C-alpha positions in Angstrom: 24.0 -52.2 54.8 26.2 -55.3 54.3 23.3 -57.3 52.9 22.5 -54.5 50.5 26.1 -54.5 49.3 26.0 -58.3 48.8 22.7 -58.0 46.9 24.1 -55.3 44.6 27.2 -57.4 44.1 25.2 -60.5 43.2 23.0 -58.5 40.8 26.1 -57.0 39.0 27.6 -60.5 38.6 24.4 -61.7 36.9 24.3 -58.8 34.4 26.6 -58.7 31.4 29.6 -56.4 31.7 28.9 -53.1 29.8 31.9 -51.7 27.9 32.2 -48.2 26.5 33.6 -48.9 23.1 34.7 -46.4 20.4 35.2 -48.2 17.1 37.5 -46.4 14.7 37.2 -46.2 11.0 40.3 -46.4 8.8 40.0 -42.8 7.8 40.2 -41.7 11.4 43.6 -43.5 11.8 44.9 -41.9 8.6 43.6 -38.5 9.6 45.4 -38.4 13.0 48.3 -40.8 13.5 47.8 -40.5 17.3 44.1 -41.1 17.2 44.5 -44.4 19.1 45.7 -42.5 22.1 43.1 -39.7 22.0 40.5 -41.5 24.2 40.3 -41.8 28.0 38.9 -44.6 30.1 37.3 -46.5 27.3 37.9 -49.4 24.9 39.3 -48.3 21.5 38.2 -50.9 19.0 39.6 -51.6 15.5 37.7 -54.0 13.3 39.8 -56.7 11.6 38.7 -55.3 8.2 40.4 -52.0 9.1 43.7 -53.8 9.4 43.1 -55.1 5.9 42.7 -51.6 4.6 45.8 -50.4 6.4 47.6 -53.2 4.7 46.6 -51.9 1.3 47.7 -48.3 2.2 51.1 -49.3 3.7 52.8 -49.6 0.2 51.6 -46.1 -0.8 54.6 -43.8 -1.4 52.8 -40.7 -0.1 51.7 -39.4 3.3 48.9 -42.0 3.7 51.4 -44.8 3.3 53.7 -43.3 5.9 50.9 -43.0 8.4 49.6 -46.5 7.7 53.1 -47.9 8.3 53.4 -45.9 11.5 50.1 -47.2 12.8 51.0 -50.8 12.0 54.2 -50.4 13.9 52.3 -49.0 16.9 50.0 -52.0 16.8 52.9 -54.4 16.7 54.5 -52.7 19.7 51.2 -53.0 21.6 51.0 -56.7 20.6 54.2 -57.4 22.5 52.4 -56.3 25.7 49.6 -58.7 25.5 46.7 -60.0 23.4 45.1 -57.5 21.0 42.0 -59.7 20.9 41.6 -59.6 24.7 42.7 -56.0 25.1 46.0 -54.2 25.7 46.5 -51.1 27.8 47.2 -48.1 25.5 48.4 -45.7 28.1 48.3 -46.0 31.9 47.5 -42.3 32.2 44.4 -42.5 30.0 43.2 -45.8 31.3 42.1 -46.9 27.8 42.6 -50.3 26.2 42.8 -51.4 22.6 41.0 -54.4 21.2 40.9 -55.8 17.7 37.5 -57.1 16.8 37.1 -60.1 14.5 34.7 -59.9 11.6 31.3 -61.3 12.6 30.5 -64.7 11.1 26.8 -64.1 10.6 27.0 -61.1 8.2 23.6 -60.3 6.6 24.3 -59.8 2.9 20.7 -59.0 2.2 20.8 -55.7 4.2 24.4 -54.7 4.0 26.5 -56.1 1.1 29.8 -57.6 2.3 31.9 -56.3 -0.5 31.9 -52.8 1.1 34.3 -52.3 4.0 32.0 -49.8 5.6 29.2 -52.3 5.8 31.5 -54.9 7.5 32.5 -52.3 10.1 28.9 -51.4 10.7 27.9 -55.0 11.3 30.9 -55.3 13.7 29.5 -52.3 15.6 26.0 -53.7 15.4 27.2 -57.1 16.9 29.0 -55.3 19.8 25.9 -53.2 20.5 23.7 -56.3 20.6 26.1 -57.9 23.1 25.2 -55.1 25.6 28.0 -52.7 25.0 27.6 -49.0 24.6 29.3 -48.5 21.2 30.1 -45.4 19.1 31.3 -45.7 15.6 33.9 -42.9 14.9 34.4 -42.0 11.2 35.3 -39.1 9.0 33.0 -40.5 6.3 29.7 -38.6 6.4 27.8 -41.3 4.5 29.0 -43.9 6.9 27.6 -41.9 9.7 24.3 -41.7 7.9 24.2 -45.4 7.4 25.0 -46.0 11.1 22.1 -43.7 12.1 19.7 -45.6 9.7 20.7 -48.8 11.5 20.1 -47.3 14.9 23.8 -47.1 15.8 25.6 -44.3 17.5 28.1 -42.6 15.2 30.1 -39.4 15.3 32.9 -37.5 13.6 36.4 -37.6 15.0 36.4 -34.3 16.9 39.9 -34.1 18.5 41.4 -32.2 15.6 38.6 -29.7 15.1 38.4 -25.9 15.4 35.5 -23.7 16.5 32.5 -23.1 14.2 32.7 -20.8 11.2 31.1 -18.0 13.3 33.7 -18.3 16.0 36.7 -18.8 13.8 39.6 -16.4 14.3 39.8 -14.1 11.2 42.9 -12.1 12.3 41.2 -8.7 12.3 38.5 -6.6 14.0 36.6 -3.5 13.0 35.9 -0.5 15.2 33.8 2.5 14.0 34.7 6.0 15.3 33.8 9.5 14.2 35.7 10.7 11.1 37.2 13.7 13.0 38.7 11.3 15.6 39.9 9.0 12.9 42.1 11.7 11.4 43.8 12.3 14.8 44.5 8.6 15.7 48.1 7.6 16.1 49.6 4.1 16.9 50.1 5.1 20.5 46.4 5.9 21.0 44.9 2.7 19.5 45.1 0.8 22.8 42.7 3.4 24.3 40.1 2.9 21.5 40.0 -0.9 21.6 37.2 -2.0 24.0 38.5 -3.4 27.3 36.6 -6.7 26.8 38.1 -7.2 23.3 41.0 -9.6 23.7 43.7 -9.1 21.0 46.2 -11.7 20.0 49.6 -10.9 18.7 49.5 -9.6 15.1 45.8 -9.1 15.3 44.7 -6.2 12.9 42.5 -3.4 14.0 40.5 -1.5 11.3 39.5 1.9 12.6 36.9 3.2 10.2 34.6 6.2 9.9 31.1 5.6 11.3 29.6 7.2 8.1 32.0 5.8 5.5 33.6 2.4 5.9 35.9 3.2 3.0 37.6 5.8 5.2 39.8 3.8 7.5 43.2 3.5 9.2 44.8 0.1 9.7 46.9 -1.0 12.7 48.6 -4.2 13.8 48.8 -5.3 17.4 52.4 -6.0 18.6 51.7 -6.8 22.2 51.2 -4.8 25.4 49.9 -1.3 24.3 52.0 -1.4 21.1 50.5 -1.0 17.7 52.0 -0.2 14.3 50.2 1.5 11.5 50.0 -0.4 8.2 50.2 1.7 5.0 49.9 0.6 1.4 53.0 -0.8 -0.3 53.7 -1.4 -4.0 54.8 -4.9 -4.9 56.9 -5.4 -8.0 56.9 -1.6 -8.3 53.3 -1.6 -9.7 50.8 -3.8 -7.8 49.1 -2.7 -4.5 46.3 -3.8 -2.3 42.8 -3.3 -3.6 41.1 -3.5 -0.2 41.9 -3.4 3.5 42.1 -7.2 3.9 44.6 -7.4 1.0 46.6 -4.7 2.8 46.7 -6.9 5.9 47.9 -9.8 3.9 50.7 -7.8 2.2 51.9 -6.5 5.6 52.3 -10.1 6.9 53.8 -11.4 3.7 56.4 -8.7 3.7 57.4 -8.8 7.4 60.5 -11.0 7.8 59.7 -11.4 11.5 56.5 -13.3 10.6 57.7 -16.8 9.6 54.4 -18.4 9.0 51.2 -16.9 7.4 47.8 -18.4 6.7 45.5 -16.7 4.1 41.9 -18.0 4.0 39.2 -16.9 1.6 37.0 -17.8 -1.3 38.1 -17.6 -4.9 38.9 -14.1 -6.1 40.0 -12.6 -2.8 43.6 -12.5 -3.9 45.3 -15.2 -1.8 47.4 -16.7 -4.5 48.1 -13.5 -6.4 49.3 -11.5 -3.4 51.5 -14.4 -2.2 53.1 -14.7 -5.6 53.7 -11.0 -5.7 55.2 -10.9 -2.2 57.4 -13.9 -2.9 58.7 -12.4 -6.2 59.3 -9.0 -4.6 61.5 -10.5 -1.9 63.3 -12.9 -4.2 64.0 -10.6 -7.1 64.4 -7.2 -5.4 64.7 -7.7 -1.6 67.0 -10.7 -1.7 65.6 -11.8 1.7 65.3 -15.4 0.5 67.4 -17.5 -1.9 64.5 -19.3 -3.6 60.8 -19.2 -4.1 59.3 -22.7 -3.7 55.6 -23.2 -4.7 53.6 -26.4 -4.2 50.0 -27.6 -3.9 48.3 -30.9 -3.1 47.8 -33.2 -6.1 44.3 -34.5 -5.4 42.0 -32.6 -7.8 41.5 -35.4 -10.3 43.1 -38.3 -8.5 45.7 -39.4 -6.0 48.8 -39.1 -8.2 50.1 -37.6 -11.4 51.5 -40.8 -12.9 48.8 -41.1 -15.6 49.6 -37.7 -17.1 52.0 -37.6 -20.1 55.6 -36.4 -20.0 58.2 -36.0 -17.3 57.7 -34.7 -13.7 57.8 -31.0 -14.7 55.4 -31.6 -17.6 53.0 -33.5 -15.4 53.2 -30.8 -12.8 52.3 -28.1 -15.3 48.6 -29.4 -15.3 48.4 -29.2 -11.6 50.2 -25.9 -11.3 48.2 -24.2 -14.0 46.5 -21.7 -11.7 50.0 -20.7 -10.4 51.3 -20.4 -14.0 48.3 -18.3 -14.9 48.9 -15.9 -12.1 52.6 -15.6 -12.7 52.0 -15.0 -16.4 49.5 -12.2 -15.5 52.0 -10.6 -13.1 54.9 -10.6 -15.6 52.7 -9.4 -18.5 51.3 -6.5 -16.5 54.7 -5.6 -15.1 56.3 -5.6 -18.5 53.5 -3.5 -19.9 53.8 -1.0 -17.1 57.6 -0.8 -17.5 57.2 -0.1 -21.2 54.3 2.3 -21.2 54.6 4.1 -17.8 52.0 5.0 -15.3 49.6 6.6 -17.7 50.0 4.2 -20.7 52.1 6.5 -23.0 54.9 4.9 -24.9 58.2 5.9 -23.4 61.2 7.0 -25.6 64.4 4.9 -25.7 66.1 7.1 -23.1 63.3 6.5 -20.6 63.3 2.8 -21.3 66.9 2.6 -20.2 66.3 4.7 -17.1 67.4 3.0 -13.9 65.3 2.4 -10.9 66.0 4.4 -7.8 67.9 1.4 -6.3 70.3 1.6 -9.2 69.3 -1.6 -11.0 68.0 -1.5 -14.6 64.5 -2.7 -15.4 64.5 -6.3 -16.3 62.0 -8.6 -18.0 61.3 -11.7 -16.1 59.8 -15.0 -17.2 58.9 -18.3 -15.4 61.4 -20.3 -17.4 64.1 -17.8 -16.8 63.6 -17.8 -13.0 63.5 -21.7 -12.9 66.8 -21.8 -14.9 68.4 -19.4 -12.5 67.2 -21.6 -9.6 65.2 -18.7 -8.1 61.8 -20.4 -8.6 60.8 -24.0 -8.1 57.4 -25.6 -8.6 57.2 -29.0 -6.9 54.7 -31.7 -6.1 53.9 -31.7 -2.4 54.5 -35.5 -2.4 58.2 -35.0 -2.8 58.7 -32.5 0.1 58.6 -35.1 2.9 62.0 -35.8 4.5 63.6 -32.6 3.2 65.1 -29.6 5.0 64.3 -26.3 3.4 66.4 -23.3 4.6 66.3 -19.7 3.3 63.3 -20.1 1.1 60.0 -18.4 0.6 57.6 -21.4 0.6 54.1 -21.1 -0.7 51.6 -24.0 -0.2 48.3 -23.4 -2.0 45.0 -25.3 -1.6 45.9 -26.3 1.9 42.3 -26.9 2.8 42.7 -30.3 1.1 45.4 -31.4 3.5 44.9 -33.0 6.9 46.4 -31.4 10.0 49.1 -34.1 10.1 50.1 -33.5 6.5 50.4 -29.8 7.2 52.6 -30.5 10.3 54.8 -32.8 8.2 55.4 -30.1 5.5 55.8 -27.1 7.8 58.3 -29.0 10.0 60.5 -29.1 6.9 61.2 -25.4 7.2 64.8 -24.6 7.9 66.6 -21.5 9.2 65.5 -18.4 7.4 62.5 -19.9 5.7 59.0 -18.3 5.6 56.0 -20.5 5.0 52.7 -19.3 3.6 49.6 -21.5 3.7 46.6 -20.5 1.6 43.3 -21.9 0.6 39.5 -21.8 0.6 38.0 -23.6 3.5 34.6 -23.6 1.8 35.9 -25.5 -1.2 37.3 -28.8 0.0 37.8 -31.8 -2.4 38.7 -34.4 0.3 35.7 -36.5 1.4 37.0 -36.7 5.0 37.7 -33.0 5.7 35.4 -30.1 6.4 35.7 -26.5 7.5 36.5 -27.4 11.0 38.9 -30.3 10.5 41.1 -29.4 7.5 44.8 -28.6 7.9 44.4 -24.9 7.0 41.8 -23.9 9.5 43.2 -26.1 12.2 46.8 -24.7 11.8 45.4 -21.2 12.0 43.5 -22.0 15.2 46.5 -23.6 16.9 49.1 -21.0 15.8 47.0 -17.9 16.6 48.7 -15.6 19.2 52.2 -16.8 18.3 54.7 -13.9 17.7 55.9 -15.4 14.4 52.4 -16.1 13.0 49.8 -14.0 11.3 46.6 -14.7 9.5 43.9 -12.9 7.4 40.5 -14.2 6.5 39.9 -12.4 3.2 36.2 -11.8 2.4 36.2 -9.3 -0.5 36.4 -10.7 -4.0 38.3 -8.6 -6.5 37.5 -10.6 -9.6 35.1 -9.7 -12.4 31.4 -9.0 -11.7 30.6 -12.4 -13.3 33.1 -14.3 -11.0 31.6 -12.5 -7.9 28.1 -13.4 -9.0 29.1 -17.1 -9.6 30.7 -17.3 -6.1 27.7 -15.8 -4.4 24.8 -17.4 -6.3 25.9 -20.7 -8.0 
């Protein structure tokens, strides 16, 4: 037995030491500021060229610049504990170490041109693999993973910040079909007996009870915990607009509930995410007085990383990026004004009826975007300028959140002060960022992490209410 141990020991000394190495791309570090510490019992490798990229990002005034500076400070702190070239312990609990790998001297320009950072990283991974290490290249860049595979290298997406598949994703509602005669008799106190025992409901999960023979015949309830449910009924926003389908009814219920402090609305174009949120925000700012101000923002990435090249001042520049919001607000105000002047059935009202007061005692008013901005009731801002602020007593709407990373969403939502409600909306199927997908963007990840919290609610809207042409384009093109 002793001889066998000595033999095994001698054999292991002759063999090169095999390290389990995960080499991180720059986009992984920028995606998750804590990605260095997400690995256990392995070597976390950073190619020297990645440090060069972080150096270019550190002067950025946006979120990427902030993250790059944070990572560089972390690396500097680790440097004080030892040599980054030889390896420094990241965390004694995880057992992982960090190494900075120098750029190989024998780069082969004929197969992988040097001017591309990805190619230099790939050759670094290739060199480590040839030295006998088990190496995995971790990157958010799909094409970089394809390149790695073509070179026979192991590559994978950064999966720590990912949610379940689209099929498993939490939509915020379930459907249960029951006979029509039973549906008429259902009350909130009886819903718990109808929900299947194996169906686990999270707080603020909606239950659609619908007729077996007619899905359009339904009753809607929201789960409040224990055996408690509340029935959700249609509600008119801005005294004129109401839900066009059951999913929109769910969204309105969450948007108008002051106890729900954060809402996520997901769905493709035309499902009503932006329109409903604008209506709910205006309703509570202009009529309910629940909040002091309506703040609207969205990521500025559609045509580039900044708005500096556009003409005019900040507000003029923002107009181009906020055009979808302006369009929806204009539509809301124009329809409301037309309704107020012509009544429910379109007949012109006489002067006496025009002066008639609402049941709450306030006269009918005409609203405009400029008017609300001047009265400091409405603010449209670039998301870049929200970092470092505290935002109390406001209804905050962040649109196109699918284009934000989880860290960016966390940074923005953490700005919410006392009495503030935050609404995150977007289409997880239409992502402009090259490093995000359905499972890793800030919108779906926030929904997955917040589900079940008492102050959170979500709805995945599936029914488009736009024109037949828009519906056809969304489905076919």
